[in-house]
C-alpha positions as CSV (number, residue, x, y, z in Angstrom):
1,M,-83.5,135.2,15.6
2,V,-79.4,133.9,16.2
3,L,-77.4,137.1,15.3
4,L,-73.8,135.4,16.3
5,A,-73.5,131.9,13.9
6,S,-70.5,128.9,14.1
7,R,-69.5,129.5,17.3
8,K,-67.5,126.4,18.6
9,P,-68.5,124.5,21.4
10,H,-65.1,123.7,22.7
11,A,-64.3,127.8,22.4
12,Y,-62.6,129.4,25.3
13,K,-65.6,131.0,27.1
14,G,-63.7,133.0,30.1
15,T,-64.0,132.2,33.9
16,S,-65.7,128.9,34.2
17,P,-68.8,127.4,36.0
18,K,-66.9,126.8,38.6
19,S,-65.2,129.6,39.7
20,I,-68.1,131.7,39.3
21,R,-71.0,129.4,41.1
22,H,-67.3,130.0,44.1
23,E,-67.0,134.0,43.5
24,Y,-71.0,134.6,44.0
25,D,-73.2,132.2,45.1
26,F,-70.3,130.9,48.2
27,L,-68.0,133.6,49.1
28,G,-71.6,135.6,48.0
29,D,-73.4,134.4,51.0
30,F,-70.8,136.7,52.9
31,Y,-71.3,139.6,50.6
32,R,-75.5,140.0,51.2
33,L,-74.0,141.0,55.0
34,T,-71.7,143.3,53.7
35,L,-73.2,145.4,50.1
36,G,-75.9,147.1,51.7
37,P,-79.8,146.4,50.3
38,E,-79.7,146.9,46.6
39,L,-77.1,143.7,46.5
40,T,-74.3,145.5,44.2
41,Y,-70.9,144.1,44.3
42,S,-69.4,147.1,42.0
43,Y,-68.0,150.5,42.7
44,A,-70.1,152.9,43.7
45,M,-69.9,156.5,42.3
46,W,-69.5,158.9,45.4
47,E,-70.1,162.7,46.4
48,E,-69.9,164.2,49.2
49,G,-72.2,162.7,52.1
50,D,-73.2,159.6,50.6
51,T,-73.9,156.9,52.3
52,L,-72.3,153.3,50.5
53,E,-76.7,153.7,49.1
54,S,-76.6,156.3,48.0
55,A,-73.3,156.3,45.8
56,Q,-74.8,153.1,44.5
57,L,-77.9,154.3,42.9
58,R,-75.7,157.2,41.8
59,K,-73.9,154.7,40.0
60,L,-76.6,152.4,38.4
61,D,-78.1,155.8,37.0
62,Y,-74.6,156.9,35.8
63,H,-75.2,154.0,33.3
64,A,-78.1,154.5,32.6
65,E,-78.0,157.6,31.3
66,A,-74.8,157.3,29.9
67,A,-76.0,153.8,27.9
68,K,-79.0,156.3,26.5
69,A,-80.8,153.7,28.4
70,V,-83.8,156.0,29.8
71,G,-87.5,154.9,28.4
72,A,-85.6,152.4,26.1
73,A,-87.8,149.5,24.4
74,R,-85.0,147.0,25.4
75,V,-81.9,147.0,27.7
76,L,-79.1,144.0,28.3
77,D,-77.2,143.8,31.6
78,V,-74.1,142.0,30.7
79,G,-72.8,140.3,34.3
80,C,-76.3,141.7,36.4
81,G,-75.0,140.6,39.3
82,W,-77.9,140.2,41.9
83,G,-79.6,142.2,40.1
84,S,-79.7,145.9,41.4
85,L,-79.2,147.6,37.8
86,M,-82.6,145.9,36.6
87,Q,-84.4,146.9,38.8
88,R,-83.1,150.6,38.3
89,L,-83.9,150.1,35.0
90,A,-87.4,148.7,35.1
91,E,-88.9,150.3,37.6
92,T,-87.0,154.4,37.8
93,H,-86.1,154.5,34.3
94,G,-89.1,153.1,32.9
95,V,-87.1,150.4,30.2
96,G,-89.6,148.3,28.8
97,H,-88.0,145.0,29.0
98,V,-84.4,144.6,31.1
99,V,-82.4,141.1,30.0
100,G,-79.8,139.8,32.4
101,I,-76.8,137.9,31.7
102,T,-75.1,136.1,34.6
103,M,-73.1,132.5,35.2
104,S,-74.1,132.6,38.6
105,P,-77.6,130.1,39.5
106,G,-77.9,131.6,42.8
107,Q,-78.2,135.4,41.9
108,A,-80.4,134.3,38.8
109,A,-82.8,132.8,41.4
110,W,-82.5,135.5,43.6
111,I,-84.1,137.5,41.0
112,R,-86.6,135.5,39.9
113,D,-87.6,135.6,43.8
114,R,-88.1,139.4,43.7
115,N,-90.7,139.6,40.4
116,W,-89.1,142.8,39.3
117,P,-91.6,143.6,36.3
118,R,-90.1,144.2,32.5
119,C,-87.0,142.3,33.8
120,E,-85.6,138.5,32.5
121,V,-82.6,136.9,33.8
122,R,-80.6,134.2,32.1
123,V,-78.1,131.8,33.5
124,E,-75.5,132.2,30.4
125,N,-72.0,133.2,29.4
126,W,-72.0,136.2,27.0
127,F,-70.6,133.9,24.6
128,D,-73.8,132.1,24.1
129,H,-76.5,135.1,24.2
130,E,-78.5,134.9,21.4
131,P,-81.1,138.1,21.9
132,E,-84.6,137.6,20.4
133,A,-84.2,140.9,19.3
134,P,-81.6,143.8,19.0
135,Y,-80.9,145.8,21.6
136,D,-81.2,149.9,22.2
137,A,-78.4,149.9,25.0
138,I,-76.0,147.3,27.0
139,I,-74.2,148.2,30.3
140,A,-71.7,145.9,31.8
141,I,-70.7,146.6,35.1
142,E,-67.6,145.4,36.0
143,A,-68.4,142.0,34.1
144,I,-65.5,142.5,31.2
145,E,-62.5,140.9,33.8
146,H,-63.9,137.5,33.8
147,F,-63.7,137.2,30.0
148,A,-60.5,136.6,29.1
149,G,-59.6,134.5,32.5
150,N,-56.0,135.0,34.2
151,N,-53.7,135.2,30.8
152,I,-50.7,136.7,31.7
153,W,-50.3,138.0,27.1
154,R,-51.5,141.2,26.3
155,A,-52.4,140.4,22.6
156,K,-54.7,137.1,23.7
157,R,-56.5,139.0,26.1
158,V,-57.2,141.9,23.4
159,A,-58.6,139.2,20.8
160,R,-61.2,138.1,23.5
161,Y,-62.2,141.3,24.6
162,R,-62.7,142.2,21.1
163,E,-64.6,138.8,20.4
164,F,-67.3,140.3,23.5
165,F,-67.1,144.1,21.8
166,R,-67.9,142.1,18.2
167,S,-70.7,140.8,19.6
168,A,-72.5,143.4,21.5
169,H,-72.4,145.4,18.7
170,S,-74.0,142.6,16.7
171,W,-76.5,142.9,19.6
172,L,-77.1,146.3,19.6
173,R,-79.1,149.1,17.1
174,P,-77.3,151.4,14.9
175,G,-76.2,153.8,17.1
176,G,-76.6,151.9,20.4
177,R,-74.5,152.2,23.2
178,L,-72.5,150.5,25.2
179,S,-71.6,152.0,29.1
180,L,-68.9,149.8,30.7
181,Q,-67.4,149.7,34.3
182,A,-63.8,147.9,34.9
183,N,-61.4,147.2,37.4
184,A,-58.2,148.1,35.6
185,W,-54.6,148.1,36.1
186,N,-52.4,151.2,35.4
187,T,-51.6,152.2,31.7
188,R,-48.1,150.9,32.4
189,G,-49.5,147.1,32.9
190,W,-50.3,144.7,35.3
191,L,-46.7,143.6,36.5
192,P,-45.6,147.3,36.7
193,S,-48.7,148.1,38.3
194,L,-47.9,145.8,40.8
195,V,-44.8,145.3,41.3
196,L,-43.1,149.5,40.5
197,P,-43.3,151.5,44.1
198,A,-46.7,153.4,44.1
199,R,-43.9,157.0,43.6
200,Q,-44.0,155.8,39.9
201,L,-47.6,154.6,39.1
202,A,-48.5,158.1,40.2
203,P,-50.0,160.1,36.6
204,Q,-47.1,162.7,36.8
205,G,-44.7,159.7,36.8
206,R,-41.4,160.1,39.3
207,T,-41.2,162.0,41.8
208,P,-37.9,165.1,42.9
209,G,-35.7,162.7,44.3
210,D,-36.1,159.6,42.1
211,A,-35.0,160.9,38.9
212,D,-33.0,157.9,38.8
213,G,-35.6,155.3,39.0
214,H,-33.5,153.3,41.3
215,L,-35.4,151.0,43.7
216,A,-34.3,150.7,47.0
217,L,-34.6,146.9,49.1
218,K,-38.0,148.1,50.3
219,D,-39.3,148.6,46.7
220,V,-38.1,145.0,45.8
221,Y,-40.2,143.8,49.3
222,D,-42.8,145.5,48.1
223,G,-43.1,144.8,44.6
224,V,-43.1,140.9,46.3
225,Q,-45.3,141.2,48.4
226,N,-47.8,143.1,45.8
227,I,-47.6,139.7,43.7
228,R,-48.3,137.5,46.6
229,E,-51.2,139.5,47.5
230,G,-52.1,139.4,44.3
231,F,-52.2,135.8,43.6
232,H,-53.6,134.9,46.9
233,A,-56.9,137.2,45.7
234,S,-56.8,135.3,42.3
235,R,-57.0,131.6,44.1
236,K,-58.9,132.5,46.7
237,V,-61.6,134.9,45.8
238,F,-61.4,135.6,42.6
239,P,-59.7,132.6,40.4
240,E,-59.8,132.8,36.6
241,C,-60.2,137.0,36.4
242,F,-57.7,139.1,35.2
243,L,-57.5,143.1,35.2
244,P,-58.0,144.4,31.7
245,T,-56.0,148.1,31.0
246,L,-57.5,151.3,29.2
247,S,-55.3,150.7,26.2
248,E,-56.1,146.9,25.8
249,L,-60.1,147.8,25.4
250,I,-59.0,150.2,23.8
251,D,-57.7,148.6,21.1
252,A,-60.1,145.6,21.2
253,S,-62.9,148.0,20.5
254,I,-61.2,149.9,16.8
255,G,-63.5,149.9,14.3
256,L,-66.4,149.2,16.1
257,Y,-67.2,151.8,18.3
258,K,-66.6,155.6,18.4
259,L,-65.4,156.2,22.3
260,V,-67.7,158.9,23.7
261,D,-66.8,159.2,27.1
262,V,-63.5,157.7,29.4
263,R,-62.6,157.8,33.0
264,S,-60.8,156.9,35.7
265,D,-62.2,157.3,39.5
266,P,-59.9,155.3,42.0
267,D,-61.5,157.5,44.9
268,D,-64.6,155.6,43.7
269,G,-63.3,152.2,44.2
270,V,-61.6,153.6,47.5
271,L,-64.7,154.8,49.3
272,T,-66.5,152.0,48.9
273,V,-64.1,149.3,49.2
274,Q,-63.5,150.9,52.5
275,S,-67.6,151.0,53.6
276,W,-67.4,147.0,52.5
277,L,-64.5,146.4,54.9
278,E,-66.1,147.9,57.8
279,R,-69.3,145.7,57.4
280,A,-67.0,142.5,56.4
281,E,-65.6,143.2,59.6
282,A,-69.0,144.1,61.7
283,N,-70.1,140.8,60.3
284,R,-66.9,138.5,60.4
285,Q,-69.0,136.4,63.0
286,R,-72.2,136.0,61.6
287,G,-69.8,135.1,57.9
288,A,-67.9,132.6,59.6
289,E,-71.1,130.8,60.2
290,L,-72.6,130.9,56.7
291,I,-69.0,129.9,54.5
292,G,-66.1,129.2,57.5
293,A,-64.0,131.3,59.1
294,S,-61.1,130.5,56.5
295,A,-63.2,131.9,53.6
296,V,-64.2,135.0,55.3
297,S,-60.2,135.9,56.1
298,D,-59.5,135.4,52.3
299,V,-61.9,137.7,51.3
300,I,-61.1,140.4,54.3
301,R,-57.6,139.8,53.0
302,E,-58.7,140.8,49.5
303,E,-60.9,144.1,49.8
304,R,-57.1,145.3,52.8
305,T,-55.1,144.4,49.3
306,A,-57.4,146.5,46.5
307,L,-57.5,149.1,49.3
308,K,-53.7,149.3,49.5
309,F,-53.9,149.0,45.6
310,L,-56.8,151.7,44.3
311,R,-54.7,154.2,47.4
312,E,-51.8,153.7,45.2
313,Q,-53.1,153.8,42.2
314,R,-52.0,150.2,41.2
315,Y,-55.5,150.0,39.4
316,T,-58.3,152.2,38.9
317,V,-62.2,152.7,38.7
318,L,-62.1,152.9,34.7
319,R,-65.5,154.0,33.2
320,M,-66.1,153.6,29.1
321,V,-68.7,155.1,27.4
322,L,-68.6,153.4,23.3
323,E,-71.6,154.1,20.6
324,R,-71.7,151.7,18.1
325,A,-70.3,152.5,14.4
């Protein structure tokens, strides 16, 4: 059954297959040394005493429950990665049929080799997805960063996010939920998030002694370095990706969904990246054998930048729960 019609074959579809293969098939050989047994490449949900593995399972369970996917007949996992959520939904949460979509042939092959019951993986862009029947729930964990490419113009990004939200709306049963997790810029937007001093990005705003908002020479230098590191990550690790803001996602979803819950969890990002970085450093030599020393250095440099940006609240781990209107 085709739920979406008149798609133009030449229309923009977000991150290209070539970039996806670089991010997840080529660099994925190194990531698999650092992510833990579930191969979950997204920020975990931490509580005191957690390991990376237990925090990742908590994150998966959170989204299953938030989307009301527990015991559901059909659930879609958009950007399913190496399938950790698919497996969890089928084996722990009693989902009757889980469909995962990824643009990475390597990830899809990994999932098929696991032969998990009631799990179906497809190598396709969400843009081309045509479900056989409506879904009870949809979960998209750190996938939306790929949907607008690296377009710097807010209006174009919002339009592309809205197209995804419209599609998800058409795939869901009435009252169905979409649980979404994203890396999201500070509420000030992408450029201020990169160049402003951290003291001006905190929720409380400017700190005492900074009432005039003047920038010191060090602030300017730090801003330039942040832009430099951001562009390095976008070239070498995450080509054709761009982080949204909360306001962009809300604007894109207006009229289609009721916003059930939203939360910002930068500390979850800090703890996750710390764990990844420790494992990446420990596996540097083996990683170099797999993908080359230069590529390993690029990944480690990106993770150090991510850790700095999260600590300074330049971006956050955004979690949203949306219910089809």
